[in-house]
C-alpha atoms as one frame of an Amber mdcrd trajectory, in Angstrom:
protein
  24.015 -35.854  -0.440  21.266 -34.762  -2.806  18.904 -32.048  -1.628  16.075
 -29.887  -2.905  17.302 -26.469  -1.757  14.950 -23.520  -1.481  17.232 -20.847
  -0.040  20.021 -19.792   2.312  20.208 -17.557   5.336  23.049 -15.902   7.287
  22.479 -14.784  10.861  24.843 -12.705  12.931  24.775 -10.672  16.135  25.706
 -10.802  19.757  24.288 -13.040  22.492  25.299 -12.820  26.146  28.237 -10.659
  25.101  29.542 -13.149  22.519  29.470 -12.558  18.805  27.978 -15.144  16.528
  27.853 -15.574  12.757  26.255 -18.626  11.072  24.798 -19.615   7.733  22.224
 -22.252   6.867  20.997 -23.988   3.770  17.160 -24.400   3.711  15.959 -27.609
   2.185  12.680 -29.449   1.568  12.204 -32.744   3.439   9.210 -35.120   3.228
   6.568 -34.264   5.788   6.090 -37.044   8.328   3.016 -37.947  10.419   3.950
 -38.692  14.061   2.582 -39.205  17.541   4.115 -38.671  20.885   3.749 -37.109
  24.352   4.276 -33.533  25.328   7.546 -33.458  27.274   6.217 -30.874  29.796
   2.760 -32.230  30.455   2.892 -35.864  29.263  -0.268 -35.235  27.196  -0.449
 -37.203  23.931  -0.372 -35.483  20.541  -0.714 -36.474  16.843   0.573 -34.710
  13.791  -0.880 -35.699  10.437   1.233 -34.411   7.523   1.478 -34.548   3.741
   3.821 -32.934   1.301   6.974 -31.290   2.491   8.566 -29.579   5.592  11.620
 -27.411   5.640  14.819 -28.190   7.376  18.006 -26.180   7.865  21.491 -27.519
   7.376  24.398 -25.624   8.972  26.930 -24.487   6.415  30.414 -23.013   6.406
  30.475 -19.243   6.259  32.914 -19.118   3.359  30.380 -21.135   1.241  27.552
 -18.694   1.772  28.318 -16.388  -1.167  28.487 -19.261  -3.597  25.152 -20.692
  -2.346  23.626 -17.190  -2.400  24.163 -17.114  -6.191  22.027 -20.187  -6.834
  18.673 -19.772  -8.609  16.246 -21.329  -6.054  14.564 -23.808  -5.898  17.376
 -26.086  -7.045  18.378 -29.781  -6.888  21.934 -29.817  -5.511  24.553 -32.390
  -4.645  26.055 -30.984  -1.407  29.415 -31.748   0.104  29.665 -31.940   3.906
  32.565 -31.981   6.332  33.103 -32.018  10.092  33.638 -28.704  11.835  34.148
 -27.819  15.493  31.285 -25.500  16.489  29.778 -24.405  19.800  32.037 -26.829
  21.659  31.338 -29.926  19.599  31.932 -31.554  16.253  29.124 -30.940  13.734
  28.514 -31.897  10.125  28.288 -28.714   7.933  27.631 -28.109   4.245  30.846
 -26.880   2.625  30.127 -26.908  -1.185  27.716 -28.028  -3.854  27.368 -28.967
  -7.476  24.114 -28.920  -9.483  22.495 -32.346  -9.521  23.859 -34.289 -12.400
  27.033 -32.084 -12.500  25.596 -29.563 -14.990
């Protein structure tokens, strides 16, 4: 999958007595206009957007150091795999190569 990556983050700590440690790849995604209803009140809303938003992709912890060494922003071809996390299977980023293989 080709992405425009702008950074990585690693978050760790303890919640409800359980340790956690996770890493994420931060990417740009096209901004999208949308309409809907507030799930709590049912009131309608509209979002008008242009440009880009950011999204975060979960990544394997052992890939974090490699991704940390990238000069961001960067166009990357990322590799994903399935991983059992938080009681369910999730797709996670596991590796990358620069776009075009350079």
